[in-house]
All heavy atoms as TSV, in Angstrom:
chain	resi	resn	atom	element	x	y	z
A	1	VAL	N	N	3.144	13.806	-4.731
A	1	VAL	CA	C	3.629	13.768	-3.325
A	1	VAL	C	C	4.694	12.590	-3.156
A	1	VAL	O	O	5.640	12.852	-2.581
A	1	VAL	CB	C	2.564	13.637	-2.286
A	1	VAL	CG1	C	2.947	13.326	-1.028
A	1	VAL	CG2	C	1.590	14.799	-2.425
A	2	LEU	N	N	4.441	11.498	-3.707
A	2	LEU	CA	C	5.219	10.324	-3.617
A	2	LEU	C	C	6.668	10.476	-4.228
A	2	LEU	O	O	7.595	10.043	-3.807
A	2	LEU	CB	C	4.625	9.033	-4.073
A	2	LEU	CG	C	3.516	8.538	-3.180
A	2	LEU	CD1	C	2.716	7.449	-3.913
A	2	LEU	CD2	C	4.081	8.032	-1.974
A	3	GLU	N	N	6.665	11.290	-5.267
A	3	GLU	CA	C	7.893	11.503	-5.985
A	3	GLU	C	C	8.758	12.439	-5.131
A	3	GLU	O	O	9.953	12.300	-5.102
A	3	GLU	CB	C	7.702	12.144	-7.398
A	3	GLU	CG	C	7.105	11.077	-8.392
A	3	GLU	CD	C	6.830	11.548	-9.756
A	3	GLU	OE1	O	7.113	12.725	-9.959
A	3	GLU	OE2	O	6.567	10.775	-10.550
A	4	LEU	N	N	8.177	13.188	-4.329
A	4	LEU	CA	C	8.916	14.125	-3.352
A	4	LEU	C	C	9.219	13.402	-2.139
A	4	LEU	O	O	10.265	13.551	-1.505
A	4	LEU	CB	C	8.010	15.319	-3.033
A	4	LEU	CG	C	7.833	16.212	-4.217
A	4	LEU	CD1	C	6.902	17.489	-3.805
A	4	LEU	CD2	C	9.087	16.872	-4.815
A	5	ASP	N	N	8.306	12.483	-1.599
A	5	ASP	CA	C	8.560	11.833	-0.361
A	5	ASP	C	C	8.062	10.348	-0.462
A	5	ASP	O	O	6.901	10.193	0.124
A	5	ASP	CB	C	7.992	12.527	0.848
A	5	ASP	CG	C	8.319	12.033	2.177
A	5	ASP	OD1	O	9.035	10.941	2.278
A	5	ASP	OD2	O	7.762	12.439	3.129
A	6	PRO	N	N	8.749	9.382	-0.911
A	6	PRO	CA	C	8.245	8.172	-1.132
A	6	PRO	C	C	8.218	7.452	0.253
A	6	PRO	O	O	7.776	6.235	0.258
A	6	PRO	CB	C	9.279	7.446	-2.087
A	6	PRO	CG	C	10.517	8.220	-1.948
A	6	PRO	CD	C	10.159	9.561	-1.636
A	7	SER	N	N	8.552	7.975	1.356
A	7	SER	CA	C	8.473	7.368	2.616
A	7	SER	C	C	7.349	7.664	3.519
A	7	SER	O	O	7.164	7.402	4.611
A	7	SER	CB	C	9.761	7.616	3.539
A	7	SER	OG	O	9.775	9.105	3.676
A	8	ASP	N	N	6.303	8.382	2.735
A	8	ASP	CA	C	5.048	8.714	3.407
A	8	ASP	C	C	4.068	7.675	3.258
A	8	ASP	O	O	3.426	7.455	2.196
A	8	ASP	CB	C	4.630	10.069	2.707
A	8	ASP	CG	C	3.358	10.633	3.394
A	8	ASP	OD1	O	2.686	9.893	4.224
A	8	ASP	OD2	O	2.993	11.854	3.155
A	9	PRO	N	N	3.666	6.910	4.391
A	9	PRO	CA	C	2.723	5.849	4.286
A	9	PRO	C	C	1.320	6.288	3.952
A	9	PRO	O	O	0.549	5.600	3.179
A	9	PRO	CB	C	2.777	5.174	5.685
A	9	PRO	CG	C	3.360	6.253	6.531
A	9	PRO	CD	C	4.214	7.065	5.742
A	10	TRP	N	N	0.898	7.435	4.352
A	10	TRP	CA	C	-0.471	7.922	4.091
A	10	TRP	C	C	-0.518	8.310	2.665
A	10	TRP	O	O	-1.522	8.183	1.933
A	10	TRP	CB	C	-0.907	9.079	4.999
A	10	TRP	CG	C	-1.192	8.466	6.416
A	10	TRP	CD1	C	-0.477	8.619	7.475
A	10	TRP	CD2	C	-2.357	7.742	6.706
A	10	TRP	NE1	N	-1.111	7.870	8.460
A	10	TRP	CE2	C	-2.221	7.350	8.014
A	10	TRP	CE3	C	-3.470	7.337	5.949
A	10	TRP	CZ2	C	-3.233	6.676	8.562
A	10	TRP	CZ3	C	-4.402	6.542	6.524
A	10	TRP	CH2	C	-4.267	6.191	7.898
A	11	ALA	N	N	0.467	8.785	1.990
A	11	ALA	CA	C	0.485	9.036	0.553
A	11	ALA	C	C	0.270	7.793	-0.193
A	11	ALA	O	O	-0.345	7.723	-1.185
A	11	ALA	CB	C	1.736	9.707	0.163
A	12	TRP	N	N	1.052	6.659	0.221
A	12	TRP	CA	C	0.830	5.376	-0.444
A	12	TRP	C	C	-0.511	4.852	-0.376
A	12	TRP	O	O	-1.146	4.392	-1.239
A	12	TRP	CB	C	1.933	4.467	0.035
A	12	TRP	CG	C	3.307	4.609	-0.495
A	12	TRP	CD1	C	4.265	5.050	0.029
A	12	TRP	CD2	C	3.670	4.296	-1.865
A	12	TRP	NE1	N	5.422	5.138	-0.737
A	12	TRP	CE2	C	5.039	4.621	-1.929
A	12	TRP	CE3	C	3.028	3.694	-3.033
A	12	TRP	CZ2	C	5.729	4.479	-3.187
A	12	TRP	CZ3	C	3.703	3.505	-4.175
A	12	TRP	CH2	C	5.037	3.908	-4.210
A	13	TYR	N	N	-1.103	5.027	0.841
A	13	TYR	CA	C	-2.421	4.546	1.106
A	13	TYR	C	C	-3.368	5.394	0.139
A	13	TYR	O	O	-4.226	4.760	-0.485
A	13	TYR	CB	C	-2.850	4.835	2.595
A	13	TYR	CG	C	-4.246	4.737	2.774
A	13	TYR	CD1	C	-4.876	3.467	2.985
A	13	TYR	CD2	C	-5.200	5.939	2.891
A	13	TYR	CE1	C	-6.263	3.266	3.124
A	13	TYR	CE2	C	-6.507	5.698	3.121
A	13	TYR	CZ	C	-7.069	4.503	3.149
A	13	TYR	OH	O	-8.373	4.278	3.348
A	14	SER	N	N	-3.299	6.627	0.096
A	14	SER	CA	C	-4.125	7.547	-0.741
A	14	SER	C	C	-4.005	7.126	-2.123
A	14	SER	O	O	-4.962	7.151	-2.991
A	14	SER	CB	C	-3.857	9.014	-0.530
A	14	SER	OG	O	-4.159	9.378	0.809
A	15	PHE	N	N	-2.710	6.809	-2.586
A	15	PHE	CA	C	-2.480	6.461	-4.040
A	15	PHE	C	C	-3.160	5.162	-4.324
A	15	PHE	O	O	-3.665	4.994	-5.358
A	15	PHE	CB	C	-1.041	6.370	-4.116
A	15	PHE	CG	C	-0.573	6.423	-5.590
A	15	PHE	CD1	C	-0.880	7.402	-6.502
A	15	PHE	CD2	C	0.506	5.533	-6.017
A	15	PHE	CE1	C	-0.473	7.381	-7.636
A	15	PHE	CE2	C	1.002	5.452	-7.275
A	15	PHE	CZ	C	0.494	6.529	-8.228
A	16	GLY	N	N	-3.155	4.287	-3.324
A	16	GLY	CA	C	-3.950	3.076	-3.568
A	16	GLY	C	C	-5.477	3.278	-3.624
A	16	GLY	O	O	-6.146	2.653	-4.526
A	17	VAL	N	N	-5.966	4.080	-2.806
A	17	VAL	CA	C	-7.443	4.526	-2.839
A	17	VAL	C	C	-7.795	5.041	-4.241
A	17	VAL	O	O	-8.819	4.730	-4.871
A	17	VAL	CB	C	-7.749	5.473	-1.856
A	17	VAL	CG1	C	-9.230	5.982	-1.863
A	17	VAL	CG2	C	-7.677	4.725	-0.414
A	18	ASP	N	N	-6.851	5.837	-4.822
A	18	ASP	CA	C	-7.090	6.420	-6.168
A	18	ASP	C	C	-6.748	5.444	-7.282
A	18	ASP	O	O	-7.016	5.707	-8.453
A	18	ASP	CB	C	-6.115	7.525	-6.384
A	18	ASP	CG	C	-6.554	8.821	-5.526
A	18	ASP	OD1	O	-7.734	8.756	-5.114
A	18	ASP	OD2	O	-5.696	9.671	-5.317
A	19	GLY	N	N	-6.427	4.166	-6.960
A	19	GLY	CA	C	-6.272	3.149	-8.003
A	19	GLY	C	C	-4.887	2.789	-8.385
A	19	GLY	O	O	-4.652	1.946	-9.317
A	20	GLY	N	N	-3.854	3.411	-7.724
A	20	GLY	CA	C	-2.459	3.159	-8.092
A	20	GLY	C	C	-2.063	4.045	-9.226
A	20	GLY	O	O	-2.695	5.035	-9.649
A	21	GLY	N	N	-0.938	3.755	-9.848
A	21	GLY	CA	C	-0.353	4.471	-10.948
A	21	GLY	C	C	1.165	4.388	-10.907
A	21	GLY	O	O	1.677	3.395	-10.499
A	22	SER	N	N	1.732	5.370	-11.462
A	22	SER	CA	C	3.321	5.425	-11.665
A	22	SER	C	C	3.964	6.437	-10.791
A	22	SER	O	O	3.429	7.542	-10.634
A	22	SER	CB	C	3.501	5.792	-13.176
A	22	SER	OG	O	4.848	5.665	-13.343
A	23	VAL	N	N	5.112	5.978	-10.084
A	23	VAL	CA	C	5.872	6.885	-9.265
A	23	VAL	C	C	7.285	6.594	-9.796
A	23	VAL	O	O	7.860	5.537	-9.915
A	23	VAL	CB	C	5.803	6.402	-7.857
A	23	VAL	CG1	C	6.725	7.339	-6.979
A	23	VAL	CG2	C	4.359	6.565	-7.394
A	24	ASN	N	N	7.852	7.675	-10.251
A	24	ASN	CA	C	9.254	7.694	-10.732
A	24	ASN	C	C	9.508	6.628	-11.728
A	24	ASN	O	O	10.494	5.927	-11.813
A	24	ASN	CB	C	10.317	7.463	-9.592
A	24	ASN	CG	C	10.277	8.643	-8.647
A	24	ASN	OD1	O	10.092	9.813	-9.019
A	24	ASN	ND2	N	10.427	8.335	-7.329
A	25	GLY	N	N	8.411	6.474	-12.697
A	25	GLY	CA	C	8.578	5.630	-13.813
A	25	GLY	C	C	8.120	4.122	-13.496
A	25	GLY	O	O	8.242	3.281	-14.418
A	26	GLN	N	N	7.870	3.796	-12.302
A	26	GLN	CA	C	7.498	2.462	-11.822
A	26	GLN	C	C	5.947	2.365	-11.605
A	26	GLN	O	O	5.492	3.305	-10.887
A	26	GLN	CB	C	8.182	1.900	-10.615
A	26	GLN	CG	C	7.926	0.589	-10.318
A	26	GLN	CD	C	8.836	0.008	-9.262
A	26	GLN	OE1	O	9.822	0.523	-8.986
A	26	GLN	NE2	N	8.419	-1.186	-8.734
A	27	SER	N	N	5.290	1.338	-12.143
A	27	SER	CA	C	3.868	1.288	-11.929
A	27	SER	C	C	3.589	0.487	-10.699
A	27	SER	O	O	4.213	-0.463	-10.374
A	27	SER	CB	C	3.242	0.630	-13.176
A	27	SER	OG	O	3.383	1.282	-14.327
A	28	TYR	N	N	2.532	0.872	-10.062
A	28	TYR	CA	C	1.983	0.282	-8.782
A	28	TYR	C	C	0.482	0.009	-8.881
A	28	TYR	O	O	-0.201	1.052	-9.147
A	28	TYR	CB	C	2.311	1.104	-7.554
A	28	TYR	CG	C	3.891	1.300	-7.307
A	28	TYR	CD1	C	4.459	2.309	-7.832
A	28	TYR	CD2	C	4.487	0.440	-6.496
A	28	TYR	CE1	C	5.783	2.508	-7.564
A	28	TYR	CE2	C	5.814	0.532	-6.208
A	28	TYR	CZ	C	6.479	1.586	-6.691
A	28	TYR	OH	O	7.840	1.752	-6.439
A	29	SER	N	N	0.123	-1.188	-8.596
A	29	SER	CA	C	-1.332	-1.403	-8.498
A	29	SER	C	C	-1.816	-0.949	-7.229
A	29	SER	O	O	-1.023	-0.535	-6.300
A	29	SER	CB	C	-1.579	-2.918	-8.572
A	29	SER	OG	O	-1.081	-3.524	-7.359
A	30	LYS	N	N	-3.159	-0.841	-6.972
A	30	LYS	CA	C	-3.637	-0.244	-5.777
A	30	LYS	C	C	-3.190	-1.217	-4.605
A	30	LYS	O	O	-2.819	-0.761	-3.527
A	30	LYS	CB	C	-5.169	-0.125	-5.762
A	30	LYS	CG	C	-5.975	-1.307	-6.086
A	30	LYS	CD	C	-7.396	-0.863	-6.120
A	30	LYS	CE	C	-8.348	-1.974	-6.726
A	30	LYS	NZ	N	-9.720	-1.582	-6.758
A	31	LYS	N	N	-3.215	-2.548	-4.800
A	31	LYS	CA	C	-2.738	-3.388	-3.732
A	31	LYS	C	C	-1.221	-3.162	-3.411
A	31	LYS	O	O	-0.932	-3.258	-2.203
A	31	LYS	CB	C	-2.949	-4.896	-4.280
A	31	LYS	CG	C	-2.735	-5.956	-3.186
A	31	LYS	CD	C	-3.211	-7.263	-3.626
A	31	LYS	CE	C	-2.973	-8.338	-2.605
A	31	LYS	NZ	N	-3.485	-9.544	-3.028
A	32	GLU	N	N	-0.362	-2.907	-4.436
A	32	GLU	CA	C	1.026	-2.685	-4.201
A	32	GLU	C	C	1.112	-1.450	-3.377
A	32	GLU	O	O	2.115	-1.343	-2.510
A	32	GLU	CB	C	1.764	-2.596	-5.447
A	32	GLU	CG	C	1.902	-3.943	-6.208
A	32	GLU	CD	C	2.535	-3.792	-7.542
A	32	GLU	OE1	O	2.165	-2.899	-8.295
A	32	GLU	OE2	O	3.312	-4.734	-7.908
A	33	CYS	N	N	0.295	-0.434	-3.455
A	33	CYS	CA	C	0.348	0.798	-2.728
A	33	CYS	C	C	-0.011	0.499	-1.302
A	33	CYS	O	O	0.636	1.112	-0.420
A	33	CYS	CB	C	-0.567	1.829	-3.369
A	33	CYS	SG	S	-0.161	2.414	-5.025
A	34	TYR	N	N	-0.889	-0.431	-1.063
A	34	TYR	CA	C	-1.299	-0.725	0.274
A	34	TYR	C	C	-0.176	-1.432	0.971
A	34	TYR	O	O	0.095	-1.300	2.101
A	34	TYR	CB	C	-2.587	-1.596	0.367
A	34	TYR	CG	C	-3.867	-0.869	-0.214
A	34	TYR	CD1	C	-4.640	-1.392	-1.103
A	34	TYR	CD2	C	-4.083	0.470	0.214
A	34	TYR	CE1	C	-5.742	-0.664	-1.553
A	34	TYR	CE2	C	-5.209	1.247	-0.401
A	34	TYR	CZ	C	-5.926	0.526	-1.271
A	34	TYR	OH	O	-6.962	1.287	-1.801
A	35	VAL	N	N	0.463	-2.345	0.208
A	35	VAL	CA	C	1.683	-3.054	0.842
A	35	VAL	C	C	2.667	-2.059	1.149
A	35	VAL	O	O	3.435	-2.110	2.257
A	35	VAL	CB	C	2.228	-4.136	-0.210
A	35	VAL	CG1	C	3.505	-4.626	0.237
A	35	VAL	CG2	C	1.181	-5.235	-0.369
A	36	LYS	N	N	3.062	-1.010	0.234
A	36	LYS	CA	C	4.080	-0.077	0.564
A	36	LYS	C	C	3.685	0.709	1.867
A	36	LYS	O	O	4.463	0.918	2.665
A	36	LYS	CB	C	4.255	0.903	-0.560
A	36	LYS	CG	C	4.899	0.332	-1.825
A	36	LYS	CD	C	6.316	0.011	-1.669
A	36	LYS	CE	C	7.156	1.289	-1.773
A	36	LYS	NZ	N	8.577	0.944	-1.748
A	37	ALA	N	N	2.385	1.125	1.977
A	37	ALA	CA	C	1.900	1.843	3.132
A	37	ALA	C	C	2.117	1.032	4.402
A	37	ALA	O	O	2.609	1.570	5.419
A	37	ALA	CB	C	0.437	2.178	2.919
A	38	LEU	N	N	1.810	-0.319	4.284
A	38	LEU	CA	C	1.935	-1.158	5.490
A	38	LEU	C	C	3.374	-1.429	5.778
A	38	LEU	O	O	3.767	-1.549	7.015
A	38	LEU	CB	C	1.152	-2.448	5.294
A	38	LEU	CG	C	-0.342	-2.191	5.227
A	38	LEU	CD1	C	-0.993	-3.586	4.682
A	38	LEU	CD2	C	-0.835	-1.860	6.585
A	39	GLU	N	N	4.251	-1.490	4.894
A	39	GLU	CA	C	5.592	-1.709	5.170
A	39	GLU	C	C	6.263	-0.496	5.841
A	39	GLU	O	O	7.153	-0.560	6.750
A	39	GLU	CB	C	6.486	-1.883	3.779
A	39	GLU	CG	C	6.205	-3.227	3.177
A	39	GLU	CD	C	6.831	-3.456	1.787
A	39	GLU	OE1	O	7.184	-2.433	1.207
A	39	GLU	OE2	O	6.868	-4.589	1.392
A	40	LEU	N	N	5.722	0.660	5.540
A	40	LEU	CA	C	6.229	1.948	6.133
A	40	LEU	C	C	5.595	2.145	7.524
A	40	LEU	O	O	6.234	2.866	8.337
A	40	LEU	CB	C	6.064	3.098	5.125
A	40	LEU	CG	C	6.879	3.105	3.970
A	40	LEU	CD1	C	6.316	4.130	2.954
A	40	LEU	CD2	C	8.287	3.329	4.193
A	41	ASP	N	N	4.327	1.739	7.645
A	41	ASP	CA	C	3.556	1.953	8.841
A	41	ASP	C	C	2.672	0.795	9.107
A	41	ASP	O	O	1.512	0.845	8.756
A	41	ASP	CB	C	2.753	3.226	8.759
A	41	ASP	CG	C	1.970	3.593	10.063
A	41	ASP	OD1	O	2.168	2.855	11.149
A	41	ASP	OD2	O	1.029	4.505	10.022
A	42	PRO	N	N	3.192	-0.170	9.888
A	42	PRO	CA	C	2.336	-1.323	10.084
A	42	PRO	C	C	1.076	-1.155	11.007
A	42	PRO	O	O	0.293	-2.003	11.187
A	42	PRO	CB	C	3.395	-2.332	10.841
A	42	PRO	CG	C	4.714	-1.891	10.499
A	42	PRO	CD	C	4.475	-0.355	10.357
A	43	SER	N	N	0.999	0.013	11.502
A	43	SER	CA	C	-0.208	0.301	12.340
A	43	SER	C	C	-1.327	0.992	11.597
A	43	SER	O	O	-2.284	1.451	12.167
A	43	SER	CB	C	0.222	1.238	13.549
A	43	SER	OG	O	0.660	2.592	13.129
A	44	ASN	N	N	-1.133	1.116	10.289
A	44	ASN	CA	C	-2.152	1.859	9.409
A	44	ASN	C	C	-3.285	0.930	9.267
A	44	ASN	O	O	-3.349	0.146	8.377
A	44	ASN	CB	C	-1.482	2.242	8.108
A	44	ASN	CG	C	-2.447	2.968	7.165
A	44	ASN	OD1	O	-3.600	2.899	7.339
A	44	ASN	ND2	N	-1.787	3.895	6.389
A	45	HIS	N	N	-4.460	0.999	10.183
A	45	HIS	CA	C	-5.518	0.249	10.174
A	45	HIS	C	C	-6.362	0.402	8.855
A	45	HIS	O	O	-6.983	-0.626	8.433
A	45	HIS	CB	C	-6.373	0.530	11.443
A	45	HIS	CG	C	-6.891	1.857	11.479
A	45	HIS	ND1	N	-6.191	2.988	11.853
A	45	HIS	CD2	C	-8.104	2.390	11.031
A	45	HIS	CE1	C	-6.976	4.168	11.838
A	45	HIS	NE2	N	-8.198	3.685	11.342
A	46	LYS	N	N	-6.407	1.528	8.303
A	46	LYS	CA	C	-7.253	1.652	7.044
A	46	LYS	C	C	-6.553	0.865	5.922
A	46	LYS	O	O	-7.197	0.186	5.101
A	46	LYS	CB	C	-7.282	3.167	6.708
A	46	LYS	CG	C	-8.142	3.920	7.631
A	46	LYS	CD	C	-8.324	5.394	7.065
A	46	LYS	CE	C	-9.262	6.196	7.897
A	46	LYS	NZ	N	-9.547	7.515	7.522
A	47	ALA	N	N	-5.238	0.900	5.883
A	47	ALA	CA	C	-4.559	0.157	4.843
A	47	ALA	C	C	-4.689	-1.388	4.999
A	47	ALA	O	O	-4.866	-2.103	4.084
A	47	ALA	CB	C	-2.990	0.517	4.698
A	48	TRP	N	N	-4.704	-1.779	6.259
A	48	TRP	CA	C	-4.812	-3.207	6.536
A	48	TRP	C	C	-6.295	-3.670	6.220
A	48	TRP	O	O	-6.476	-4.842	5.546
A	48	TRP	CB	C	-4.679	-3.566	8.150
A	48	TRP	CG	C	-3.360	-3.671	8.558
A	48	TRP	CD1	C	-2.586	-2.791	9.358
A	48	TRP	CD2	C	-2.330	-4.667	8.157
A	48	TRP	NE1	N	-1.327	-3.290	9.549
A	48	TRP	CE2	C	-1.142	-4.544	8.733
A	48	TRP	CE3	C	-2.518	-5.893	7.300
A	48	TRP	CZ2	C	-0.039	-5.325	8.668
A	48	TRP	CZ3	C	-1.425	-6.637	7.046
A	48	TRP	CH2	C	-0.235	-6.375	7.771
A	49	CYS	N	N	-7.203	-2.862	6.398
A	49	CYS	CA	C	-8.631	-3.194	6.059
A	49	CYS	C	C	-8.833	-3.324	4.552
A	49	CYS	O	O	-9.288	-4.404	3.987
A	49	CYS	CB	C	-9.437	-2.137	6.630
A	49	CYS	SG	S	-11.296	-2.383	6.356
A	50	ILE	N	N	-8.296	-2.427	3.862
A	50	ILE	CA	C	-8.510	-2.498	2.343
A	50	ILE	C	C	-7.610	-3.569	1.735
A	50	ILE	O	O	-8.018	-4.274	0.875
A	50	ILE	CB	C	-8.188	-1.073	1.716
A	50	ILE	CG1	C	-9.352	-0.112	2.141
A	50	ILE	CG2	C	-8.266	-1.299	0.159
A	50	ILE	CD1	C	-9.260	1.240	1.661
A	51	PHE	N	N	-6.361	-3.755	2.362
A	51	PHE	CA	C	-5.438	-4.854	1.863
A	51	PHE	C	C	-6.258	-6.183	2.134
A	51	PHE	O	O	-6.165	-7.096	1.258
A	51	PHE	CB	C	-4.188	-4.786	2.789
A	51	PHE	CG	C	-3.161	-5.809	2.469
A	51	PHE	CD1	C	-2.629	-5.855	1.254
A	51	PHE	CD2	C	-2.813	-6.854	3.337
A	51	PHE	CE1	C	-1.531	-6.823	0.969
A	51	PHE	CE2	C	-1.892	-7.838	3.031
A	51	PHE	CZ	C	-1.261	-7.771	1.759
A	52	GLY	N	N	-7.007	-6.300	3.184
A	52	GLY	CA	C	-7.742	-7.592	3.301
A	52	GLY	C	C	-8.908	-7.733	2.203
A	52	GLY	O	O	-9.124	-8.716	1.631
A	53	PHE	N	N	-9.625	-6.634	1.969
A	53	PHE	CA	C	-10.605	-6.607	0.913
A	53	PHE	C	C	-10.056	-6.978	-0.423
A	53	PHE	O	O	-10.718	-7.502	-1.185
A	53	PHE	CB	C	-11.350	-5.312	0.780
A	53	PHE	CG	C	-12.254	-4.956	2.010
A	53	PHE	CD1	C	-12.303	-3.700	2.616
A	53	PHE	CD2	C	-13.093	-5.911	2.596
A	53	PHE	CE1	C	-13.088	-3.432	3.554
A	53	PHE	CE2	C	-13.866	-5.677	3.550
A	53	PHE	CZ	C	-13.863	-4.394	4.136
A	54	GLU	N	N	-8.722	-6.562	-0.600
A	54	GLU	CA	C	-8.127	-6.878	-1.901
A	54	GLU	C	C	-7.601	-8.388	-1.928
A	54	GLU	O	O	-7.012	-8.737	-2.904
A	54	GLU	CB	C	-6.862	-5.956	-2.120
A	54	GLU	CG	C	-7.327	-4.540	-2.351
A	54	GLU	CD	C	-8.015	-4.325	-3.684
A	54	GLU	OE1	O	-7.637	-4.984	-4.701
A	54	GLU	OE2	O	-8.979	-3.519	-3.773
A	55	GLY	N	N	-7.875	-9.135	-0.974
A	55	GLY	CA	C	-7.402	-10.550	-0.956
A	55	GLY	C	C	-6.190	-10.794	-0.109
A	55	GLY	O	O	-5.692	-11.936	-0.042
A	56	GLY	N	N	-5.649	-9.925	0.625
A	56	GLY	CA	C	-4.467	-10.250	1.426
A	56	GLY	C	C	-3.195	-10.403	0.565
A	56	GLY	O	O	-3.263	-9.989	-0.622
A	57	GLY	N	N	-2.242	-10.945	1.232
A	57	GLY	CA	C	-0.987	-11.103	0.393
A	57	GLY	C	C	0.240	-11.072	1.382
A	57	GLY	O	O	0.074	-11.330	2.599
A	58	SER	N	N	1.327	-10.589	1.040
A	58	SER	CA	C	2.570	-10.673	1.768
A	58	SER	C	C	3.036	-9.153	2.124
A	58	SER	O	O	3.065	-8.384	1.159
A	58	SER	CB	C	3.712	-11.381	1.050
A	58	SER	OG	O	4.811	-11.394	1.789
A	59	VAL	N	N	3.307	-8.890	3.349
A	59	VAL	CA	C	3.911	-7.663	3.789
A	59	VAL	C	C	5.140	-7.855	4.651
A	59	VAL	O	O	5.077	-8.719	5.628
A	59	VAL	CB	C	2.794	-6.795	4.673
A	59	VAL	CG1	C	3.503	-5.530	5.155
A	59	VAL	CG2	C	1.602	-6.624	3.886
A	60	ASN	N	N	6.231	-7.419	4.149
A	60	ASN	CA	C	7.481	-7.659	4.880
A	60	ASN	C	C	7.858	-9.128	4.992
A	60	ASN	O	O	8.293	-9.609	6.071
A	60	ASN	CB	C	7.558	-6.902	6.124
A	60	ASN	CG	C	7.733	-5.449	6.054
A	60	ASN	OD1	O	8.437	-4.874	5.079
A	60	ASN	ND2	N	7.074	-4.697	6.982
A	61	GLY	N	N	7.575	-9.909	4.082
A	61	GLY	CA	C	7.796	-11.319	4.047
A	61	GLY	C	C	6.869	-12.202	4.865
A	61	GLY	O	O	6.903	-13.417	4.865
A	62	GLN	N	N	5.828	-11.521	5.427
A	62	GLN	CA	C	4.707	-12.338	6.133
A	62	GLN	C	C	3.549	-12.355	5.431
A	62	GLN	O	O	3.060	-11.382	4.866
A	62	GLN	CB	C	4.547	-11.560	7.543
A	62	GLN	CG	C	3.364	-12.130	8.331
A	62	GLN	CD	C	3.755	-13.550	8.979
A	62	GLN	OE1	O	4.753	-13.726	9.361
A	62	GLN	NE2	N	2.728	-14.383	8.908
A	63	SER	N	N	2.930	-13.495	5.293
A	63	SER	CA	C	1.673	-13.811	4.528
A	63	SER	C	C	0.431	-13.388	5.449
A	63	SER	O	O	0.418	-13.862	6.550
A	63	SER	CB	C	1.553	-15.112	3.909
A	63	SER	OG	O	2.545	-15.336	3.071
A	64	TYR	N	N	-0.603	-12.751	4.808
A	64	TYR	CA	C	-1.768	-12.419	5.501
A	64	TYR	C	C	-2.826	-12.749	4.487
A	64	TYR	O	O	-2.859	-12.405	3.354
A	64	TYR	CB	C	-1.796	-10.942	5.776
A	64	TYR	CG	C	-0.675	-10.495	6.751
A	64	TYR	CD1	C	0.396	-9.955	6.302
A	64	TYR	CD2	C	-0.976	-10.608	8.182
A	64	TYR	CE1	C	1.463	-9.599	7.217
A	64	TYR	CE2	C	0.064	-10.211	9.041
A	64	TYR	CZ	C	1.287	-9.693	8.526
A	64	TYR	OH	O	2.231	-9.312	9.519
A	65	SER	N	N	-3.869	-13.458	4.999
A	65	SER	CA	C	-5.058	-13.756	4.150
A	65	SER	C	C	-6.174	-12.724	4.363
A	65	SER	O	O	-6.041	-11.894	5.254
A	65	SER	CB	C	-5.540	-15.232	4.590
A	65	SER	OG	O	-6.178	-15.203	5.857
A	66	GLU	N	N	-7.120	-12.849	3.601
A	66	GLU	CA	C	-8.232	-11.944	3.669
A	66	GLU	C	C	-9.139	-12.209	4.935
A	66	GLU	O	O	-10.132	-11.454	5.186
A	66	GLU	CB	C	-9.130	-11.957	2.428
A	66	GLU	CG	C	-9.629	-13.251	2.092
A	66	GLU	CD	C	-10.285	-13.231	0.711
A	66	GLU	OE1	O	-11.246	-12.545	0.467
A	66	GLU	OE2	O	-9.935	-13.994	-0.092
A	67	LYS	N	N	-8.896	-13.301	5.611
A	67	LYS	CA	C	-9.682	-13.687	6.717
A	67	LYS	C	C	-9.586	-12.757	7.960
A	67	LYS	O	O	-8.565	-12.245	8.270
A	67	LYS	CB	C	-9.398	-15.084	7.236
A	67	LYS	CG	C	-9.834	-16.133	6.122
A	67	LYS	CD	C	-9.552	-17.471	6.504
A	67	LYS	CE	C	-9.915	-18.474	5.386
A	67	LYS	NZ	N	-9.482	-19.764	5.725
């Protein structure tokens, strides 16, 4: 799905849930998939929740902790 439509935030979220993998020859960790989902749809509450469980990090240049 992501190779056909890399702008689908729910596809990125699902890809993260599945553990990540490769899209168009580039590898993505599950955390990187959640970041992509959040960059595309900052209102994706499921991606925010799991992103926090993964330890937080940076989305669109803003740092977020797991707190």
